[in-house]
Each structure stands twice: as structure tokens, then as C-alpha cells.
N, C-alpha and C positions, 0 to 999 in steps of 0.2 A: 275498332282503335289501335291493331296494330299498324294498319296500313298507318292510318294517319302520324303514330311515333314513326315511324320510320322515314316517313315528308318531313321531317321535325330535324332526325338528325341529317338528314340530306344538307340542310339549310347549312350544318355546321362544317361544309367541307370546306377546305381550304381560308380556312379564319371563322372564327365563330361571327366577328362580322357580319357577315355574310347572311344573316340572316331575314332581312328584306328581301331578298333580292331572285327570289327562287321564282314569285309572279312576276321578273319584271325582265323586258326584251330589247336587246336593242339590237342594231344592225350590226355584220362584222366589219369592221372595216378592212380596206386592204392594208398588206404587210408591205414592209417599205423595202422591197426588195426585189432588186432587180426583174422586169420579165422575164419570164423564160416560155419558152412555146409548153402551153398544157400538157402534152404529151412527155416534154422532159423534165418538167419538176417533179423531184423526191413529193409525195404525199403518206403524213403520218395520219390517223383518225383518233380523235378522244374523245371520249362520251365523259360528258361532267354534267354535275346538276346549273350550271349557268351560261351564258351568252358569255363571245368574246368583247370586252369592254368598250368605248368608242376612244379616240385619247382623251376626253378632258372630263369622262367620266371622275364625279365623287366619290363613288363606293372606294374603298382602298382597296378592302380582301381581294374584290375580280382585278383590279389592275396589279397587284404584286402577283398573280400567277402570272399576268398577260406579259408581265416583264420578265420574267424566266422563261416563259415562252418564245418571247420576239432572241432573247439571247438563244435559244437554239436554233431557229430558222434562221438567224443571223450566219451562225457559224458552221452549220451544213448547207445553208442554201437550200432548203425543203421548207415545205407548207404544211402547218400543224393545222388539221381542220377543226370547229369544235362542232361533236353532234352533241345536243344538250337534250336534258327533260325539257325545257322552256319553251323552245321550237316548236315544240310537236303537241296534238290535244294529245293526251295520255286520259284524260275524264278523271274518273278515279283512282287509276295505278297511281302506287310510288313510286319513287323514285328507284327507289331497292325493288322494287320489281321486274321494272322496266328494265334494272342492271342486270339482273339476271336472267332474260330471257335475251339481249343483248349478249351477255358472253356466252352463253348458253347456244347461241346459232354464229358465234364466231363471225359478230358484225363489226368490232373495233379493233384499235389496235391498242389503244391505250386507254385505262376505265382509273378513275378518280372514283374511291365508292367506300360505302361504311364498312364497318367491319363485322357484321354477319353477313357481308357479301362477299365478303374477302374471305370469312372462314368457309360460308358451305360452296364457294366457285373452288377455293383449291381443293377442299376436299376429294371433289370431281375430278380435278385434274386440268380445271382450264385456265389455272392462271403459270403464269414463268416464274421460276427459282432465280430471284435478284442476286443471291448472295454472291455471285461470282463477279458483277460490277465495282468498280473501283469506288464509286460515294458509298454502296453498302461499310466499305474496311469504315468510314469516320461516323457509325449512327450510333446512336447512344443505346445502351444497352435496354433500357425502357421499349425503343420500339423494335430492335430485333425481338424482344421474350414477346407482344403484343402481334407483332403481323407474322409467325412463325407455324408454318401448318404442315406436321410431319415432317420436320428437320428442316422443311424449305420457307427462306424469305422471301415472301410471295404478294409486299405489300410496302414502300416508303412513303411518309407523307411529308409535308411541306414545315410542319408547326405540330408541335404536342401542345396539344389541346387539353387544359388543365379550369378543372372547377374548382370552387373557392368557397366561401364566406364573404359575403360583403357588407359590410359591418359599417356604420356610422359612427365612427368613434365617437363624435361629439356628444352623442347620446351614454354612450356607456359612461364615459366623464362626467356629462351632469349629476349620473346618480351612484359617484365614485367607486365605479367597476372595472372590476382587468378585463381584457380580452380574453375568453374562458380555453382554454385546453382539454381540458377532458370532457367524460358528458354532461360528470356531476357540476361540473361548473358553466357548463353551459345550460344546464336545469337550474341551477340559484340566478343566471342573470337573468334570465326568463319570469322567475318569477317576482324578480326585484321589478322588472318593467313592468308587468301584469297589475303590481299592485301599487303603483306609483300612477296610473291609469292609461295605459296604453294597451287598446284593446288585443290586439294580436303582435305580439313581439317577433312574429316569426311571416314573413309575405313569404307566400309560396302556391305556385304553379303545378298543373297538372302531366310535369314533364318532369321534376328535377329533383323530388323530397329524395330518390334513392339514394344520392348519394351522401345523407345520410346515414345510409345502410350498407353500402360501399364502405366505407372509413373504418366503420365497426367490423366490420366481416372482415377484412383482409388486410389492417393494419398488419396484425402478427404475422400473417404468411408472405406479402410482400415485405417486408423489414426485416426477416429473420432470415435465419441459416437454414430452412429446409424448402425453400420455397417450391423446388421444383420436384424436392417427394411428397410435396402435400401435393400439387395439382395432379400428378400421376395418381395418389389415390382418388382423387374425386375423378376423372379422366376414367377409372377399371370400379369405379363402386366399392373403396373400402371405405371411403368417406361420404358423409353427405353434404352438398351444400345447404341443407336448411341447416344444421348443426352451426355452421360459419352464420347465418342471415339470421336465424331465431334473435340473438342479441340486438340489434339492429333494427328490428321488428317489433320488438317489444318498447325498446325506447322509444320510435316513431310513434306507436301507438300511444304511449305517453303522452308526448309531445303534443299527439291532436288529444286524448281527453282532458289537459290540463287549459285545455283554450288555446295553448300556447301556437300552432296550427290550426284555422280555419279549414278544415279538409273539408267541407260540404262547399265555400268558397272558388279556395283550391279549383277545384275540378271544372269550375265553369273558365280559371284561368288559362288564357297561351304562355308561352315562357313571354316576364318581361312587361307584354303588354297591359298584365293582368296587376300584377304588384307590385310593377315599377313606378305606377304614380304615386303609390302611398309612400314607398322609399323614400323618393326624390323628395318630397313636400316630407318628406321628417316624422310621419306619422306613423313610421315601424322601424324598428333600429334594422333589421337583420333580412338581409334574402339572400340568395344562393345562385348564383351563374358562370360562365365561361368565363375565361381570362378578356379576351377580346372587348368583354361585353365594356371594361373599364375604361377603353383607350377608345371609342366610338361616340360623337355628342346623343346618336340617335336610343343609347343603353343610361351607360352611370355614366359616361366621357367627363362630365362638367357638372360638381353637385356643389351646393352650397353649402358642403358642411365637410369633415375630415371625413376621407372615404379609406379605410382599408382592407383590403382583402387577405384575407388568412386562412386556413386550414380548417375541416370541420374536427370536432371535436373525437379521440380517441382516443382510448387507451396508452398509446402512445403518444398523446398530444396532436398538436393540431397538423390534420391531416390533408393535403391535396387529394383530388380523382380524378386521375388522368382518362380520359379514351380517345380512340388514336384512330383517325380514316388510313387511306393510302393510297397510292396510283401504282400501278398493277398492269403486268403486259400480256396480253393473253399467249394463252400456250404456241395456239395456233392462227397466230396474226398472218394477216396477208402482207406487213411489212414490216416485222416482227424484226432486224436487226436494226433497220433507222430505229423503229421507236425503242431498240436498248437505247442507242446510243442519241437520242433524245432527252431518255432518264437520267444518262449520263453528266449531260449539260444541267438540267433544268433540276439537280437534286446533289452537284456538286456546292462546295465548300464557298463557289464564289457568286454563285445563284442561290443559293440558301439564306448567304449574308445580305444580299439584297431585297429579297422575300422578308423576310425575321425585321430589316428594318426599317421597311412599309413599313408592315402590321405590327411593330415593337409586341412578337412575339419568341417564346421558346420555341431554339430550330430543334431538328430531331438532329442537326450534329453536336457533336462535342467537340467540334471547335469553333463555334460561332457563338457567339455572345454579345446581345442587344442589350442595353441598354434600357431596362423599364421604366416605368414611372414610377415615382414611389409609395402609390397605392398599394401596388404590384408587390414592391420589393418582397415581406414577407413572405410571400407563396412562390415569391422565384428563388428566394434562398433556400424552402425546406427540397424544390424541383433537384435545385444542382448539386445538396445535398446527400440524394438518392432517397429521401423521403416522400410516399410519394404510394398511394393503390390503386392498383388499375380496374379499371371498369371495362375491359374490353378488352379482353387476352383471347386470342385466335386459337392459344394451346390449349384452353378451356374448351372440353368438347360439347358443353351446355355453354351456349350463348346467353351473355352476359346483360349486354345494355336493358337491350330488347324485353327479353324476360321477366329482368328486376324492374323494371318502370310500370311492367303491367301488373304483377305480384301486389305492388306498392298502390295501384289507381284501385286495386281489391279490397284493400286496406284501408283504404280512405272513404270506398263507398258503405267499408262496413263489414267487412270479414272480418272474420277475427284471425288471434297472429298465429294460431294451429292449421284452420284453416289456408293463410298463403304457406303455411311451411310444407304443408301435403302436396300444393301445385310444385314445389320446388322439386317435392322426391317426384312425381311423377312424369317434371319432365328429364330430371335426368334419369328414370328408368326410360325414358325414350332415347337417351342421348348412348343409351348403352346399348343397343340394341340394333 
């Protein structure tokens, strides 16, 4: 199960719209550079979850990354070669498994990787500190916090991936319901929908219900004045993750027990593929998804109703949930200087502006702003105001996103809240050893 979960999170990299590309193959086109003798052209190798796209590829998320790569190739007169998860037969190995193996064996220069891999390999001393790069000076505080390990900034993404509640505003208006801010208001909305014949108010899958938990668990931690001290208390064992997580798990169990979430069916659903059809057909008014799903026609980009994307209910109001991938440089990279030069270009404000305009996403640079679609403006405003929780934080000793996903899965399968909290306690004890 953990391997399968990591396969899904690998699909979110360089834009959540790439969710279908992990199983695709495309041939690598030649770079539009002057021909150089093979031995003279500088090479930098990057390990990514996807191939270099063809010039006419329709997948926007992939071409956005390629555009920034081409900028680096042309300016540095360098060739960036993609070593991809999809181009090899890895059988049952997840993207994360393969990335870990390649990093530990010094196989590439650059890596586009998930937060749990960033955390593990940084703790092993395998990733370079990027804090001295010029491009690192412009990144948002949330990016720096999420990808700092032992005081070193070890990964910088090209976008900030934000999760929210996708709601059918027309259905809320039909029943004279305000969009909910608190857990209590959300329960009341679900009650009204249920009593008016909507069998399952919340469309869910087996991956993303943890977003409800994170919003309630960490709303005050990340939006208070004591964030660093609270995280340090968790890392030293003075505080327990289970104390933070319990209210969210109790709330999620209530949603399941009241029939607002069909846990049995959700366990059979992949993200978007399962619950998405009922949401688009206006059979269910609420689903949860990532920012990019509102921008792509293959997900929720063109509904026949008023789509709004809001934060999850919390004690502090609507709360976006943020996860963070990153591009990292191998500490022992064969072409380390060239790799750092590449990062300076593809993570520059100029390149990030191109990336953000192509994908219509939130940039990691505080200097880059892109006009988002109307449906995303509520979520965008919250993030820009600094209101959010982190579901991935390399500064926490216990990995967050993957572990919480799997424990939520246990709840969906029938485990008690106490059993779930005992699992958090066990994992925390392991992290302290």
C-alpha cells in the first residue's frame, strides 16, 4: 500500500496536472542548439517522473518544465538529459524507491523528488545545500520551511501544490447554504444535503481524506506565533503527534459514521477517476483535489456549474493544505557546478514566471504572481495571506503525508481512532531513535 501511495504522489510533481503522464512514453526530441562534438558538449542529468515532451505535446504540465529546461540549455550551451521513471521497467518499484536507489548510488546530478525522499536523503547527507543560490533568496517562507533539513535548504520546487475543497456552488445556493468555514458548519451543510436526498455529500477516494485531518491538526500550529517551538517539541518527543491528529481523526470518523463519506466505496477509488464523475454530474456537491485539477479539462476544468475551490474547515476558518516537492542537487554529483548553474536559471524569477503562466499555479517565488481562474481565487487569497497548513515538512522527524495517508486508510477500513493514534505514537517513537 505504501508503495502504491508513493506512486501517486510521484504523479503530482512539476504540476498536479501530470497525473496521467506517469504511464506515458514519448521520444526525446533533439534540443534546438548548435551541434557540438559529443565530447565537448556539457551534460547535466536529471531524474524525473516523466519524459521530455514533444514540441506539440498537449500536456501543459510537462511542457512547462521543458520550457524552463530549454532556457537553461540555451543560456549555458548545455545538454540536460532526462533519466526517467517511465523509460525503464521498474516492475513493482515505486518512483520513490527508484529515486532513493539512484541518489544513494550517485547516479544523477539533479533530482525532481517527493518530500519523503528529500527528507531521507538529506538526513543521509546526499543532497547539497541550495541556500547560497541567488534564486533561493526569492522563495516563499513556506517553501524554505518545508524543504529545510538540519538547517540546509535541500530542495526547491517550481510550484506550490495546494489542496482544497472543490464545491458545486450552485448546489449550495439551491439549499440556501453558505460555504462552510468551521467543522461544525461543514457538518451542517452535509446534514442538509443528506436530508434532501443527496446520498453521499462528500465524494472521496483512498488517497486524499487526510487533507481534512491536516487542516484541523495543524491549523493553529502553522498560523500561530510558536510554530518552530511546537515542531521542536514534536521532534524531541515532548509533544505527541497523536494529540494534534486526534481531533481530525475523530471528525473524519464522524463524517463516515453519519454517511457523509462512503469509506467502503472510497477505498476502491483512485484519485479523481472514481469520485470525479459524480461531482461533474452534480450528484455530489463536494470533493477534494489539488490546485491544478481546476485548470485541466481532464479533471474539473470545465464543469457545467459554478465551481469554487475553498479551504478545508478548521478552527481558524477555511484552511488550504500544502504539499511540497522539490528539485535537488546530488552532493556528489559528477557535474555539480553545472547542475547548480542549471538551477539558477530554471528557478529564476524569469523561468518561474514562464512556468507559472503556463500552468496557472502558485509560484515558489514571492516575486512571481499569476492571475488564476475565478474558481481558485478564494484559495489563492488564503495562501497569499499566509493562511495554510503544511502536509509535508522535511523539518519534522516523522514523515507526514505518506504516514497520515496510510493511517487514514486504516480508519476507512474500520480501525478505531485509538488504534490510529497508537500507530502515530509508534511511528513517533521510531523517529526518535
